[in-house]
N, CA, C and O atoms as a MOPAC input file, in Angstrom:
PM7 MOZYME 1SCF
protein

 N     75.87600 1    86.87000 1   123.44700 1
 C     76.61100 1    88.11400 1   123.49700 1
 C     75.62400 1    89.27000 1   123.40100 1
 O     74.75100 1    89.28000 1   122.53300 1
 N     75.76400 1    90.21400 1   124.27100 1
 C     74.88500 1    91.37500 1   124.28300 1
 C     75.29900 1    92.33400 1   123.17100 1
 O     76.48600 1    92.63000 1   123.03400 1
 N     74.33500 1    92.83600 1   122.36100 1
 C     74.70300 1    93.74900 1   121.27600 1
 C     75.29700 1    95.03500 1   121.82800 1
 O     74.87000 1    95.54300 1   122.86500 1
 N     76.27800 1    95.54500 1   121.12100 1
 C     76.93300 1    96.77500 1   121.50600 1
 C     76.04700 1    97.95700 1   121.14100 1
 O     75.59400 1    98.07300 1   120.00200 1
 N     75.80900 1    98.81000 1   122.08600 1
 C     74.97300 1    99.98200 1   121.82200 1
 C     75.82600 1   101.06400 1   121.17600 1
 O     76.85300 1   101.47400 1   121.71700 1
 N     75.38600 1   101.51300 1   120.02100 1
 C     76.09100 1   102.57900 1   119.32500 1
 C     75.48000 1   103.90200 1   119.74800 1
 O     74.38000 1   104.25700 1   119.32500 1
 N     76.18800 1   104.61000 1   120.56800 1
 C     75.67500 1   105.89500 1   121.03100 1
 C     76.54100 1   107.00300 1   120.45400 1
 O     77.59100 1   106.75600 1   119.86100 1
 N     76.08600 1   108.19000 1   120.63800 1
 C     76.84500 1   109.34100 1   120.17500 1
 C     78.05400 1   109.51400 1   121.08900 1
 O     77.91400 1   109.59400 1   122.31000 1
 N     79.22000 1   109.56900 1   120.49800 1
 C     80.47800 1   109.65900 1   121.23000 1
 C     80.77500 1   111.11600 1   121.50200 1
 O     80.78400 1   111.93600 1   120.58400 1
 N     81.01700 1   111.43900 1   122.74900 1
 C     81.32400 1   112.83500 1   123.06700 1
 C     82.40200 1   112.89300 1   124.13800 1
 O     82.13500 1   112.76800 1   125.33300 1
 N     83.61300 1   113.08500 1   123.67500 1
 C     84.74400 1   113.28100 1   124.55800 1
 C     85.43800 1   114.54700 1   124.07800 1
 O     86.07200 1   114.54100 1   123.02300 1
 N     85.32700 1   115.63100 1   124.83600 1
 C     85.89100 1   116.90400 1   124.36600 1
 C     87.40700 1   116.87100 1   124.19000 1
 O     87.96800 1   117.73900 1   123.52100 1
 N     88.07300 1   115.88500 1   124.77800 1
 C     89.51900 1   115.78400 1   124.63100 1
 C     89.93000 1   114.87100 1   123.47300 1
 O     91.11900 1   114.69900 1   123.20700 1
 N     88.94600 1   114.29100 1   122.78900 1
 C     89.22600 1   113.39300 1   121.67500 1
 C     88.37300 1   113.78500 1   120.47000 1
 O     87.50500 1   113.02400 1   120.04200 1
 N     88.62000 1   114.96000 1   119.93200 1
 C     87.83000 1   115.46300 1   118.81500 1
 C     87.98100 1   114.61000 1   117.56600 1
 O     87.06400 1   114.55700 1   116.74500 1
 N     89.11100 1   113.94500 1   117.40500 1
 C     89.32500 1   113.09300 1   116.23400 1
 C     88.82800 1   111.67200 1   116.44700 1
 O     88.93300 1   110.83700 1   115.54900 1
 N     88.29100 1   111.39100 1   117.62300 1
 C     87.69600 1   110.08500 1   117.94900 1
 C     88.68300 1   108.93000 1   117.84800 1
 O     88.31800 1   107.82000 1   117.46000 1
 N     89.92600 1   109.19900 1   118.19700 1
 C     90.95100 1   108.16600 1   118.12200 1
 C     90.81900 1   107.12400 1   119.21500 1
 O     91.34300 1   106.01800 1   119.07800 1
 N     90.12800 1   107.45600 1   120.30200 1
 C     90.09100 1   106.56700 1   121.45300 1
 C     88.73800 1   105.91800 1   121.68200 1
 O     88.44700 1   105.47200 1   122.79200 1
 N     87.91100 1   105.85900 1   120.65400 1
 C     86.66100 1   105.11900 1   120.75400 1
 C     87.01000 1   103.65300 1   120.99900 1
 O     87.89200 1   103.10100 1   120.34100 1
 N     86.32400 1   103.03500 1   121.93300 1
 C     86.61100 1   101.64100 1   122.24200 1
 C     86.23200 1   100.74900 1   121.06500 1
 O     85.14800 1   100.86800 1   120.49400 1
 N     87.14300 1    99.86500 1   120.72200 1
 C     86.93100 1    98.90000 1   119.63500 1
 C     87.21700 1    97.50200 1   120.18200 1
 O     88.29500 1    96.95200 1   119.95600 1
 N     86.25100 1    96.93200 1   120.90100 1
 C     86.50500 1    95.66200 1   121.59400 1
 C     86.56800 1    94.43200 1   120.69700 1
 O     87.09600 1    93.40100 1   121.11600 1
 N     86.05500 1    94.50800 1   119.49600 1
 C     86.07600 1    93.34200 1   118.60600 1
 C     87.32100 1    93.39500 1   117.73200 1
 O     87.57000 1    94.37700 1   117.03400 1
 N     88.09700 1    92.31400 1   117.78500 1
 C     89.36100 1    92.27300 1   117.06100 1
 C     89.48700 1    90.94600 1   116.32500 1
 O     89.01700 1    89.90900 1   116.79200 1
 N     90.13400 1    91.00400 1   115.16300 1
 C     90.40200 1    89.79400 1   114.39000 1
 C     91.67400 1    90.01700 1   113.57700 1
 O     92.04200 1    91.15000 1   113.26500 1
 N     92.32700 1    88.92300 1   113.24700 1
 C     93.52200 1    88.98400 1   112.41400 1
 C     93.26700 1    88.14200 1   111.16800 1
 O     92.81500 1    87.00000 1   111.25200 1
 N     93.56500 1    88.72300 1   110.02600 1
 C     93.27900 1    88.09300 1   108.74600 1
 C     94.56500 1    87.89200 1   107.96300 1
 O     95.59300 1    88.50700 1   108.24900 1
 N     94.48500 1    87.02800 1   106.97900 1
 C     95.55900 1    86.82600 1   106.01400 1
 C     95.08400 1    87.50100 1   104.74300 1
 O     94.05000 1    87.12500 1   104.19000 1
 N     95.83000 1    88.49800 1   104.27100 1
 C     95.42500 1    89.24300 1   103.07900 1
 C     96.63600 1    89.47200 1   102.19100 1
 O     97.61900 1    90.07900 1   102.61600 1
 N     96.56800 1    88.99300 1   100.97500 1
 C     97.60700 1    89.23300 1    99.97900 1
 C     98.99700 1    88.84600 1   100.50500 1
 O     99.98300 1    89.53400 1   100.23700 1
 N     99.06400 1    87.73600 1   101.25600 1
 C    100.32900 1    87.24700 1   101.79500 1
 C    100.80800 1    87.95800 1   103.04400 1
 O    101.90700 1    87.68200 1   103.52600 1
 N    100.01500 1    88.86100 1   103.57300 1
 C    100.41200 1    89.62000 1   104.76400 1
 C     99.34800 1    89.47600 1   105.84800 1
 O     98.21400 1    89.08100 1   105.57700 1
 N     99.73200 1    89.80200 1   107.07000 1
 C     98.78300 1    89.77400 1   108.18400 1
 C     98.11000 1    91.13900 1   108.30100 1
 O     98.76600 1    92.17900 1   108.25000 1
 N     96.78900 1    91.11300 1   108.46000 1
 C     95.98000 1    92.32300 1   108.55700 1
 C     95.20200 1    92.27100 1   109.86300 1
 O     94.40400 1    91.35900 1   110.07900 1
 N     95.43200 1    93.24400 1   110.73100 1
 C     94.70300 1    93.32900 1   111.98600 1
 C     93.51400 1    94.25400 1   111.83200 1
 O     93.63100 1    95.33000 1   111.24600 1
 N     92.36700 1    93.84000 1   112.35400 1
 C     91.15200 1    94.66100 1   112.27900 1
 C     90.55900 1    94.75800 1   113.67500 1
 O     90.42700 1    93.76100 1   114.38500 1
 N     90.20800 1    95.97100 1   114.05000 1
 C     89.46400 1    96.17100 1   115.29500 1
 C     88.30100 1    97.10600 1   115.01200 1
 O     88.39800 1    98.01000 1   114.18100 1
 N     87.18600 1    96.87200 1   115.72400 1
 C     85.97100 1    97.63500 1   115.45300 1
 C     85.08100 1    97.68900 1   116.69100 1
 O     85.27800 1    96.94700 1   117.65300 1
 N     84.11800 1    98.56800 1   116.64200 1
 C     83.11100 1    98.65400 1   117.70000 1
 C     81.77800 1    98.06100 1   117.25200 1
 O     80.78500 1    98.16800 1   117.97100 1
 N     81.74400 1    97.42800 1   116.06000 1
 C     80.51900 1    96.83200 1   115.53100 1
 C     80.88400 1    95.54500 1   114.79100 1
 O     81.63700 1    95.58200 1   113.81800 1
 N     80.35800 1    94.41700 1   115.24400 1
 C     80.73200 1    93.13200 1   114.64300 1
 C     80.33600 1    93.03900 1   113.16900 1
 O     80.91100 1    92.23700 1   112.43300 1
 N     79.37400 1    93.83600 1   112.72700 1
 C     78.99700 1    93.85400 1   111.30100 1
 C     80.17400 1    94.33400 1   110.45400 1
 O     80.25800 1    94.00600 1   109.27100 1
 N     81.07500 1    95.10200 1   111.04500 1
 C     82.19900 1    95.66100 1   110.30900 1
 C     83.42500 1    94.75100 1   110.29500 1
 O     84.47800 1    95.15100 1   109.79800 1
 N     83.30900 1    93.54000 1   110.82900 1
 C     84.40500 1    92.58900 1   110.67700 1
 C     84.27400 1    91.96600 1   109.28300 1
 O     83.26900 1    91.32000 1   108.99100 1
 N     85.27800 1    92.15500 1   108.42200 1
 C     85.14500 1    91.68500 1   107.03700 1
 C     85.19500 1    90.16800 1   106.92900 1
 O     85.73300 1    89.48000 1   107.79700 1
 N     84.62700 1    89.67400 1   105.85700 1
 C     84.66000 1    88.24000 1   105.56700 1
 C     85.89800 1    87.93600 1   104.73700 1
 O     85.82600 1    87.76200 1   103.52000 1
 N     87.02600 1    87.87500 1   105.41700 1
 C     88.30800 1    87.55600 1   104.80100 1
 C     88.87100 1    86.32100 1   105.50000 1
 O     88.41200 1    85.98500 1   106.59200 1
 N     89.85100 1    85.63300 1   104.90800 1
 C     90.43500 1    84.46900 1   105.57300 1
 C     91.13200 1    84.86700 1   106.87600 1
 O     91.94900 1    85.78700 1   106.89800 1
 N     90.79600 1    84.15900 1   107.96100 1
 C     91.41000 1    84.43300 1   109.25700 1
 C     92.83900 1    83.91300 1   109.28500 1
 O     93.18300 1    82.96000 1   108.58500 1
 N     93.66400 1    84.55500 1   110.10400 1
 C     95.04700 1    84.13200 1   110.28700 1
 C     95.17000 1    83.49600 1   111.66900 1
 O     94.79500 1    84.11000 1   112.66700 1
 N     95.68400 1    82.29300 1   111.73300 1
 C     95.76800 1    81.55500 1   112.98900 1
 C     96.93500 1    82.00300 1   113.86500 1
 O     96.89700 1    81.79900 1   115.07800 1
 N     97.96100 1    82.60400 1   113.28700 1
 C     99.13700 1    83.02300 1   114.05300 1
 C     98.86000 1    84.37100 1   114.71800 1
 O     98.90500 1    85.41500 1   114.06600 1
 N     98.57600 1    84.33800 1   116.00900 1
 C     98.21800 1    85.58200 1   116.70200 1
 C     99.42500 1    86.29000 1   117.30600 1
 O     99.27600 1    87.35100 1   117.91200 1
 N    100.61800 1    85.72000 1   117.15100 1
 C    101.79700 1    86.32600 1   117.77200 1
 C    102.59100 1    87.22300 1   116.82400 1
 O    103.27600 1    88.14100 1   117.27400 1
 N    102.50800 1    86.97300 1   115.54400 1
 C    103.28900 1    87.75300 1   114.57800 1
 C    102.69500 1    89.15300 1   114.41800 1
 O    101.48700 1    89.33500 1   114.56500 1
 N    103.54100 1    90.14300 1   114.11700 1
 C    103.02500 1    91.50200 1   113.91300 1
 C    102.23700 1    91.61300 1   112.61200 1
 O    102.46600 1    90.86400 1   111.66300 1
 N    101.32100 1    92.54700 1   112.58900 1
 C    100.50700 1    92.79200 1   111.39200 1
 C    101.22400 1    93.77200 1   110.47400 1
 O    101.87000 1    94.71300 1   110.93500 1
 N    101.10500 1    93.54400 1   109.17900 1
 C    101.69700 1    94.44400 1   108.19300 1
 C    100.90900 1    95.74200 1   108.09400 1
 O    101.46900 1    96.79100 1   107.77600 1
 N     99.61500 1    95.67100 1   108.36400 1
 C     98.74400 1    96.84300 1   108.31500 1
 C     97.56800 1    96.60100 1   109.24100 1
 O     97.14000 1    95.46200 1   109.42600 1
 N     97.04200 1    97.67500 1   109.82800 1
 C     95.91700 1    97.56100 1   110.75100 1
 C     94.77500 1    98.46600 1   110.31100 1
 O     94.98300 1    99.59900 1   109.87800 1
 N     93.56400 1    97.93300 1   110.43300 1
 C     92.35200 1    98.71800 1   110.19500 1
 C     91.67500 1    98.96800 1   111.52600 1
 O     91.57400 1    98.06800 1   112.36000 1
 N     91.21300 1   100.19100 1   111.72500 1
 C     90.34900 1   100.52000 1   112.86200 1
 C     89.05100 1   101.04300 1   112.26200 1
 O     89.00200 1   102.15000 1   111.72700 1
 N     87.99500 1   100.22600 1   112.35800 1
 C     86.71500 1   100.53700 1   111.73000 1
 C     85.72800 1   100.96400 1   112.80000 1
 O     85.34200 1   100.16700 1   113.65500 1
 N     85.32500 1   102.21200 1   112.75000 1
 C     84.44200 1   102.79500 1   113.75500 1
 C     83.05000 1   102.97400 1   113.16900 1
 O     82.87500 1   103.65700 1   112.16000 1
 N     82.06400 1   102.35900 1   113.80400 1
 C     80.66100 1   102.62300 1   113.45100 1
 C     80.31200 1   103.92100 1   114.16300 1
 O     80.31600 1   103.98700 1   115.39200 1
 N     80.01300 1   104.94400 1   113.38600 1
 C     79.84500 1   106.29400 1   113.91700 1
 C     78.38400 1   106.73000 1   113.84400 1
 O     77.84900 1   106.98100 1   112.76400 1
 N     77.75500 1   106.81500 1   115.00100 1
 C     76.34900 1   107.21900 1   115.07000 1
 C     76.14900 1   108.68100 1   114.67700 1
 O     75.02200 1   109.10600 1   114.42200 1
 N     77.23100 1   109.44700 1   114.62700 1
 C     77.12800 1   110.86500 1   114.27800 1
 C     77.42500 1   111.13800 1   112.79900 1
 O     77.63600 1   112.28900 1   112.41500 1
 N     77.44300 1   110.10300 1   111.98100 1
 C     77.72000 1   110.25700 1   110.54800 1
 C     76.54400 1   109.73700 1   109.73200 1
 O     76.54700 1   108.58200 1   109.30600 1
 N     75.53400 1   110.58300 1   109.51000 1
 C     74.33100 1   110.13100 1   108.79500 1
 C     74.54600 1   110.10400 1   107.28100 1
 O     75.49700 1   110.68300 1   106.75600 1
 N     73.63800 1   109.41900 1   106.60500 1
 C     73.62800 1   109.44200 1   105.14300 1
 C     74.14200 1   108.16100 1   104.53000 1
 O     74.57700 1   107.23500 1   105.21300 1
 N     74.07400 1   108.14900 1   103.20200 1
 C     74.54200 1   107.01400 1   102.42000 1
 C     75.86400 1   107.36600 1   101.74800 1
 O     76.29500 1   108.51900 1   101.77100 1
 N     76.49800 1   106.36800 1   101.15300 1
 C     77.77300 1   106.59700 1   100.48100 1
 C     77.58800 1   107.49500 1    99.26800 1
 O     76.62000 1   107.36500 1    98.51900 1
 N     78.52200 1   108.39500 1    99.09300 1
 C     78.56500 1   109.28200 1    97.93900 1
 C     79.84800 1   108.99700 1    97.17400 1
 O     80.72300 1   108.30400 1    97.69400 1
 N     79.99000 1   109.51000 1    95.95500 1
 C     81.23800 1   109.29000 1    95.21300 1
 C     82.44100 1   109.76600 1    96.02400 1
 O     82.39400 1   110.83200 1    96.63900 1
 N     83.50800 1   108.98700 1    96.02600 1
 C     84.66400 1   109.33100 1    96.85300 1
 C     85.42500 1   110.54900 1    96.35300 1
 O     85.53700 1   110.80300 1    95.15400 1
 N     85.94200 1   111.28600 1    97.32200 1
 C     86.82300 1   112.41400 1    97.04100 1
 C     88.15600 1   112.09600 1    97.71800 1
 O     88.19500 1   111.84900 1    98.92300 1
 N     89.24100 1   112.10100 1    96.95400 1
 C     90.55400 1   111.70200 1    97.43600 1
 C     91.40900 1   112.91700 1    97.76500 1
 O     91.44000 1   113.88800 1    97.00900 1
 N     92.09300 1   112.85900 1    98.88400 1
 C     93.12300 1   113.82400 1    99.25300 1
 C     94.35200 1   112.99300 1    99.57500 1
 O     94.30900 1   112.15300 1   100.47400 1
 N     95.43900 1   113.20900 1    98.86200 1
 C     96.60700 1   112.36000 1    99.05400 1
 C     97.87100 1   113.17700 1    99.24700 1
 O     98.00400 1   114.29000 1    98.73800 1
 N     98.78300 1   112.60000 1    99.98600 1
 C    100.13000 1   113.14500 1   100.12800 1
 C    101.05800 1   111.93900 1   100.20100 1
 O    100.61300 1   110.79900 1   100.06700 1
 N    102.32400 1   112.18400 1   100.40700 1
 C    103.28700 1   111.08300 1   100.47500 1
 C    103.04100 1   110.18800 1   101.68500 1
 O    103.38200 1   109.00600 1   101.65600 1
 N    102.45600 1   110.73300 1   102.74200 1
 C    102.30700 1   109.95900 1   103.97300 1
 C    100.86000 1   109.67800 1   104.37000 1
 O    100.61900 1   108.91200 1   105.30200 1
 N     99.89500 1   110.28200 1   103.68100 1
 C     98.51000 1   110.15000 1   104.10300 1
 C     97.57100 1   110.14200 1   102.89800 1
 O     97.71900 1   110.93600 1   101.96800 1
 N     96.61600 1   109.23700 1   102.93600 1
 C     95.53400 1   109.22800 1   101.95200 1
 C     94.22400 1   109.33900 1   102.71600 1
 O     93.96700 1   108.55900 1   103.63300 1
 N     93.40100 1   110.30000 1   102.34400 1
 C     92.09200 1   110.49800 1   102.95800 1
 C     91.05600 1   110.38000 1   101.85200 1
 O     91.19700 1   110.97300 1   100.78200 1
 N     90.01100 1   109.60400 1   102.12900 1
 C     88.92200 1   109.43700 1   101.17400 1
 C     87.62600 1   109.78700 1   101.89900 1
 O     87.26700 1   109.15200 1   102.89100 1
 N     86.93500 1   110.79300 1   101.39900 1
 C     85.64300 1   111.18700 1   101.96100 1
 C     84.55600 1   110.71500 1   101.01000 1
 O     84.61600 1   110.95700 1    99.80500 1
 N     83.56100 1   110.03700 1   101.57200 1
 C     82.41900 1   109.56200 1   100.78700 1
 C     81.14400 1   110.18600 1   101.33400 1
 O     80.22400 1   109.48600 1   101.75600 1
 N     81.10700 1   111.49200 1   101.31900 1
 C     79.98400 1   112.21700 1   101.90600 1
 C     80.08600 1   112.20800 1   103.42000 1
 O     81.15600 1   111.97300 1   103.98100 1
 N     78.96900 1   112.46600 1   104.07100 1
 C     78.96900 1   112.49500 1   105.53800 1
 C     78.93800 1   111.09400 1   106.13800 1
 O     79.13900 1   110.93600 1   107.34200 1
 N     78.69100 1   110.08400 1   105.32600 1
 C     78.51600 1   108.72300 1   105.82800 1
 C     79.82000 1   107.97000 1   106.05500 1
 O     79.84000 1   107.01200 1   106.82700 1
 N     80.89400 1   108.36900 1   105.41400 1
 C     82.10900 1   107.56500 1   105.48700 1
 C     83.35000 1   108.42400 1   105.26200 1
 O     83.42300 1   109.21400 1   104.32000 1
 N     84.31000 1   108.25000 1   106.14300 1
 C     85.60200 1   108.91200 1   106.00800 1
 C     86.68400 1   107.87600 1   106.26500 1
 O     86.67500 1   107.20200 1   107.29500 1
 N     87.61400 1   107.75200 1   105.32800 1
 C     88.72200 1   106.80700 1   105.43600 1
 C     90.02500 1   107.58200 1   105.48200 1
 O     90.19000 1   108.56400 1   104.75800 1
 N     90.94400 1   107.15500 1   106.31900 1
 C     92.25800 1   107.78500 1   106.38100 1
 C     93.30900 1   106.70200 1   106.54900 1
 O     93.23800 1   105.90000 1   107.48000 1
 N     94.27600 1   106.67900 1   105.65900 1
 C     95.35300 1   105.69600 1   105.70000 1
 C     96.66900 1   106.41700 1   105.92900 1
 O     97.11000 1   107.21300 1   105.10000 1
 N     97.29100 1   106.12800 1   107.06800 1
 C     98.60100 1   106.67900 1   107.40500 1
 C     99.63900 1   105.69600 1   106.87400 1
 O     99.76000 1   104.58300 1   107.38500 1
 N    100.38100 1   106.10000 1   105.85700 1
 C    101.32300 1   105.20100 1   105.20200 1
 C    102.55900 1   104.92700 1   106.04900 1
 O    103.20000 1   103.88800 1   105.88900 1
 N    102.90200 1   105.84500 1   106.94600 1
 C    104.07300 1   105.63200 1   107.78900 1
 C    103.79300 1   104.61800 1   108.89500 1
 O    104.61100 1   103.73300 1   109.14500 1
 N    102.63700 1   104.74100 1   109.56100 1
 C    102.31000 1   103.80600 1   110.64000 1
 C    101.56700 1   102.57900 1   110.13700 1
 O    101.36800 1   101.61500 1   110.87700 1
 N    101.15400 1   102.62000 1   108.86000 1
 C    100.37700 1   101.54000 1   108.23500 1
 C     99.10800 1   101.24000 1   109.02800 1
 O     98.81300 1   100.09700 1   109.37500 1
 N     98.37800 1   102.31100 1   109.29600 1
 C     97.08900 1   102.19700 1   109.97800 1
 C     96.02600 1   102.88800 1   109.14700 1
 O     96.20400 1   104.01200 1   108.67600 1
 N     94.91700 1   102.18700 1   108.98200 1
 C     93.78800 1   102.71600 1   108.23700 1
 C     92.63700 1   102.92600 1   109.21500 1
 O     92.21900 1   101.99000 1   109.89800 1
 N     92.13400 1   104.13200 1   109.28000 1
 C     90.99600 1   104.46800 1   110.12400 1
 C     89.78600 1   104.69500 1   109.23200 1
 O     89.88000 1   105.36700 1   108.20500 1
 N     88.64300 1   104.13000 1   109.62900 1
 C     87.41400 1   104.32000 1   108.86300 1
 C     86.28900 1   104.68000 1   109.82500 1
 O     86.06200 1   103.99300 1   110.82100 1
 N     85.60100 1   105.74800 1   109.51800 1
 C     84.41900 1   106.15800 1   110.26700 1
 C     83.23100 1   105.91300 1   109.35300 1
 O     83.09600 1   106.54700 1   108.30700 1
 N     82.37600 1   104.98900 1   109.75800 1
 C     81.29900 1   104.50800 1   108.90000 1
 C     79.96700 1   104.76000 1   109.58600 1
 O     79.72900 1   104.26600 1   110.68800 1
 N     79.10200 1   105.52300 1   108.94100 1
 C     77.81600 1   105.88700 1   109.51500 1
 C     76.87500 1   104.70300 1   109.67700 1
 O     77.04600 1   103.66000 1   109.04500 1
 N     75.88800 1   104.88300 1   110.52800 1
 C     74.94200 1   103.80600 1   110.82300 1
 C     73.98100 1   103.52000 1   109.66600 1
 O     73.34300 1   102.46700 1   109.65000 1
 N     73.86700 1   104.42800 1   108.70900 1
 C     73.00500 1   104.18000 1   107.55100 1
 C     73.65900 1   103.26600 1   106.52100 1
 O     72.99200 1   102.80300 1   105.59600 1
 N     74.94800 1   103.00200 1   106.66700 1
 C     75.64900 1   102.08900 1   105.75500 1
 C     75.38700 1   100.67400 1   106.26000 1
 O     75.87500 1   100.28300 1   107.32100 1
 N     74.61500 1    99.91400 1   105.49700 1
 C     74.22200 1    98.57100 1   105.94400 1
 C     75.30700 1    97.53600 1   105.63700 1
 O     76.32200 1    97.83800 1   105.00900 1
 N     75.06000 1    96.30900 1   106.10000 1
 C     76.02400 1    95.22800 1   105.93900 1
 C     76.31600 1    94.93300 1   104.46400 1
 O     77.45600 1    94.63500 1   104.10600 1
 N     75.29800 1    95.01600 1   103.61500 1
 C     75.48700 1    94.74500 1   102.19700 1
 C     76.40900 1    95.78800 1   101.55300 1
 O     77.33800 1    95.42400 1   100.83200 1
 N     76.16500 1    97.06300 1   101.80200 1
 C     77.01600 1    98.12400 1   101.24400 1
 C     78.44000 1    97.99900 1   101.77600 1
 O     79.40300 1    98.21700 1   101.04100 1
 N     78.57000 1    97.65000 1   103.04100 1
 C     79.89500 1    97.46200 1   103.61100 1
 C     80.61300 1    96.30500 1   102.92200 1
 O     81.75500 1    96.45200 1   102.48600 1
 N     79.95700 1    95.17100 1   102.82600 1
 C     80.56500 1    93.95900 1   102.26900 1
 C     80.85000 1    94.10300 1   100.76600 1
 O     81.92500 1    93.72700 1   100.29800 1
 N     79.88800 1    94.64600 1   100.01500 1
 C     80.00800 1    94.68800 1    98.55700 1
 C     80.82700 1    95.86500 1    98.02900 1
 O     81.39400 1    95.78300 1    96.93900 1
 N     80.89400 1    96.95000 1    98.78500 1
 C     81.58900 1    98.12600 1    98.27500 1
 C     82.77000 1    98.55000 1    99.15100 1
 O     83.88100 1    98.72300 1    98.65000 1
 N     82.53500 1    98.71700 1   100.45300 1
 C     83.61200 1    99.24100 1   101.29000 1
 C     84.73900 1    98.24400 1   101.52700 1
 O     85.90700 1    98.63200 1   101.50400 1
 N     84.42600 1    96.97300 1   101.75200 1
 C     85.50200 1    96.00400 1   101.97600 1
 C     86.42900 1    95.92100 1   100.75200 1
 O     87.64600 1    95.98400 1   100.92500 1
 N     85.90500 1    95.78100 1    99.52100 1
 C     86.82800 1    95.80000 1    98.37100 1
 C     87.61600 1    97.11200 1    98.25700 1
 O     88.78100 1    97.10600 1    97.85900 1
 N     86.98800 1    98.21000 1    98.60200 1
 C     87.66000 1    99.50800 1    98.56500 1
 C     88.80900 1    99.54200 1    99.57800 1
 O     89.91700 1    99.96900 1    99.25500 1
 N     88.53200 1    99.08200 1   100.81600 1
 C     89.55900 1    99.04100 1   101.85700 1
 C     90.67300 1    98.06600 1   101.48300 1
 O     91.84900 1    98.33800 1   101.72900 1
 N     90.30600 1    96.94300 1   100.89500 1
 C     91.30700 1    95.96200 1   100.45900 1
 C     92.21800 1    96.55400 1    99.38500 1
 O     93.42700 1    96.32200 1    99.38600 1
 N     91.63000 1    97.31300 1    98.47600 1
 C     92.44000 1    97.92700 1    97.41900 1
 C     93.39200 1    98.96000 1    98.00800 1
 O     94.55300 1    99.03500 1    97.60400 1
 N     92.91600 1    99.75100 1    98.95100 1
 C     93.79500 1   100.71100 1    99.62200 1
 C     94.92900 1    99.98200 1   100.34100 1
 O     96.08000 1   100.41600 1   100.30800 1
 N     94.58700 1    98.87000 1   100.99000 1
 C     95.57500 1    98.08400 1   101.71900 1
 C     96.60900 1    97.49300 1   100.77100 1
 O     97.80900 1    97.55800 1   101.03800 1
 N     96.15400 1    96.92500 1    99.68000 1
 C     97.06200 1    96.32200 1    98.70400 1
 C     98.02700 1    97.35800 1    98.14600 1
 O     99.22500 1    97.10000 1    98.02800 1
 N     97.50600 1    98.52400 1    97.80600 1
 C     98.36100 1    99.58400 1    97.28000 1
 C     99.35400 1   100.06900 1    98.32500 1
 O    100.50900 1   100.34700 1    98.00200 1
 N     98.91200 1   100.17400 1    99.58100 1
 C     99.81100 1   100.61600 1   100.65200 1
 C    100.91800 1    99.59700 1   100.89600 1
 O    102.07300 1    99.96800 1   101.10400 1
 N    100.56600 1    98.30900 1   100.87000 1
 C    101.56700 1    97.26700 1   101.08800 1
 C    102.55400 1    97.16400 1    99.93200 1
 O    103.70000 1    96.75700 1   100.12200 1
 N    102.10800 1    97.53500 1    98.73500 1
 C    103.00000 1    97.48200 1    97.57300 1
 C    103.86800 1    98.73200 1    97.46100 1
 O    104.77600 1    98.78700 1    96.63100 1
 N    103.59500 1    99.73000 1    98.28900 1
 C    104.37000 1   100.96200 1    98.23700 1
 C    103.82500 1   101.99300 1    97.26500 1
 O    104.45800 1   103.02600 1    97.04800 1
 N    102.66800 1   101.73700 1    96.67600 1
 C    102.03800 1   102.66700 1    95.74000 1
 C    100.66300 1   103.04700 1    96.29400 1
 O     99.65600 1   102.46700 1    95.88800 1
 N    100.60900 1   104.01900 1    97.22300 1
 C     99.37700 1   104.27500 1    97.95300 1
 C     98.18300 1   104.73500 1    97.13800 1
 O     97.05200 1   104.61300 1    97.60800 1
 N     98.38600 1   105.25700 1    95.93900 1
 C     97.22500 1   105.72000 1    95.17100 1
 C     97.19300 1   105.16100 1    93.75700 1
 O     96.42900 1   105.64900 1    92.92400 1
 N     97.99300 1   104.16300 1    93.47000 1
 C     98.11700 1   103.63500 1    92.12000 1
 C     96.80600 1   103.27200 1    91.47500 1
 O     96.51400 1   103.73900 1    90.37400 1
 N     96.00700 1   102.45400 1    92.12500 1
 C     94.74300 1   102.00100 1    91.56600 1
 C     93.73000 1   103.13600 1    91.45300 1
 O     92.94600 1   103.18200 1    90.50500 1
 N     93.74700 1   104.03700 1    92.40600 1
 C     92.70900 1   105.05900 1    92.47200 1
 C     92.89900 1   106.19100 1    91.47700 1
 O     91.97100 1   106.96400 1    91.23800 1
 N     94.07400 1   106.30100 1    90.90100 1
 C     94.28000 1   107.31200 1    89.86700 1
 C     93.34200 1   107.05800 1    88.70400 1
 O     92.85700 1   108.00000 1    88.07700 1
 N     93.07800 1   105.76800 1    88.40500 1
 C     92.20000 1   105.44300 1    87.28800 1
 C     90.77100 1   105.15400 1    87.73300 1
 O     89.94100 1   104.77700 1    86.90600 1
 N     90.46500 1   105.32000 1    89.00400 1
 C     89.12800 1   105.04100 1    89.52700 1
 C     88.15000 1   106.07800 1    88.99700 1
 O     88.50200 1   107.24800 1    88.84800 1
 N     86.91600 1   105.65400 1    88.71000 1
 C     85.87400 1   106.61500 1    88.35900 1
 C     84.55100 1   106.14100 1    88.92800 1
 O     84.43900 1   104.99800 1    89.37000 1
 N     83.56600 1   106.99300 1    88.92300 1
 C     82.28000 1   106.69400 1    89.54300 1
 C     81.59800 1   105.49700 1    88.89300 1
 O     80.96500 1   104.70000 1    89.58500 1
 N     81.71500 1   105.36100 1    87.58800 1
 C     81.05500 1   104.24400 1    86.89100 1
 C     81.62400 1   102.89200 1    87.31000 1
 O     80.93900 1   101.87600 1    87.19100 1
 N     82.86200 1   102.85900 1    87.79900 1
 C     83.45700 1   101.58700 1    88.19900 1
 C     83.01400 1   101.16100 1    89.58500 1
 O     83.30300 1   100.03900 1    90.00100 1
 N     82.32300 1   102.02400 1    90.31000 1
 C     81.97200 1   101.74200 1    91.69900 1
 C     80.76000 1   100.83900 1    91.84000 1
 O     80.72400 1    99.99700 1    92.73700 1
 N     79.77400 1   100.99400 1    90.98000 1
 C     78.52200 1   100.23200 1    91.07000 1
 C     77.88100 1   100.36300 1    92.44100 1
 O     77.43200 1    99.37300 1    93.01900 1
 N     77.83700 1   101.56300 1    92.95200 1
 C     77.23800 1   101.79400 1    94.28700 1
 C     75.73000 1   101.80500 1    94.17700 1
 O     75.03900 1   101.98300 1    95.18000 1

């Protein structure tokens, strides 16, 4: 398989980068529910149990974008929440947005975030957001979150 080239995305009609191609897709079993993941970088496919049933709908979907225009390392998260949307900014390197109505989580992850940081910190973070969203409590766990608990 030829490696995917991560280039700077520039589409003046897609300022929010919603239409970046994400050719790699997988379906996982998470917390008793089906989780769909699509990405433009195979490093961003999480190490979770795969789901063999490809016909059933997913309870929640992740779209993980490796963003060449987002430099830097992870910083302490800043949360912005409402009844329908949770946004988590981790500096210029990472932006997460979870739409509770459509049950879609978008993540823009900079190229400086390596596989270890993704696996050890971001995947558990995304899983916690997913678990809270599926339980109907989108910010329950994060109300008590603090920087010392992150171990970044």
